N, C-alpha and C positions, 0 to 999 in steps of 0.2 A: 558446341555452337550449333551443329546440325541437329543434334538431339533436341535442343531447346526449340528450334524452329519446327521440328516434326511434332513435338508435344503441343506447341501452340496451335498448329494447324489442326491437330486432332481434337483439341478441346474447343475449338471454334466451330466444330461440326455439330449441328443440332441433332443429327441422328445418333451420333456417338454419346452425346450428353444425355439424351433420352434413354438410351440403352443402359448407360451406367447408372442413371437414377433409379432404374428398375432392378438393379442387381442387389442381391442380398447384403453384401458387405457395405455398400454405400447406404442402403436403407438403415442398417444397424448403426452405422456411424452417425447418421442423422438423428436417430432415436436417442443415442447416448448424448449427443450434443444438446438436444432439446431437454433431456432429463437434467443434465448438469446446469443448464441455464435456468430452468424452472426452479431447481433447488436453491441455486444462488440467489435468485430473486426472492424466494420465500424467506430465506435466512436474512436477507437484507431488510425486508419488510418487518420481520420479527425483531431484529435489532433496533430498527427505527422506532417501533412501537414501545419496546422496553425503555429506550432512551427518553421518549416523550413522557412515559409514565414516571420515570425517575425525575425528570425535570418538573413535572406537575405534581410531584409528591409533596411531602411536608414543606411548608414555606421555608425557602432558603436552604434546603438540604444540599442541593448541588452547589450552591454558593459557599456553604460552609466547608464542603469537601475541597473545593478549589482553593479556598483560603488556607486550609490545613496543608494542602499540597505545596502551595507557595511558601508558606512559613518553613516547612521541612526542607524544601529546596534551598531557600536562602540560608538557613542554618547550616546545612551540609556544605554549601559553597563557602561560607565564612570559615568553617572548620578546615576545609581543604586549603584555602588560601593561607590560613594561619599556620598550618602544619607543613606547608611545602618547604623543601630545602632551599635555603637562600644562598646565593653565591657570595664569595668573600667581598668585602668593601673594595671599591675601586676597579673591580673586574667587569662591571657593567658598562656597556657602551650605550649612551643615550644622547639626547640633544644637548646636555650640559657639558659632556666631555668632548674635547677637541683632539683629533688625532692627525 
C-alpha cells in the first residue's frame, strides 16, 4: 500500500516524468511500441484492401463462396445429427413425459 502511494507520488512529478522520458530504455520502448502499432496498421490496411478487391472481383465470387460454405455447413450438420448416438426409447425426459 505504501509502495503504491510512493509510486503514484513519483509518477505525478513532472520533473521525474521528464527525466524518464529522456532515458534510453523508455525511448527504446516508445520506439518499439510505435513500430508495432505502425506495422499492425499497415497489415490492417493491406487486409482491408485485399478484401475490397476480393469483393469487387468477378461478379458474385464472394457470394458463391458464401453459398458453398453454407451448403457444406448444412450438409455436415445434417450428417452429424443423423449419425449421433440415440438414447433408448423412453429414457428421454421432455415435455410429454410426466414424472
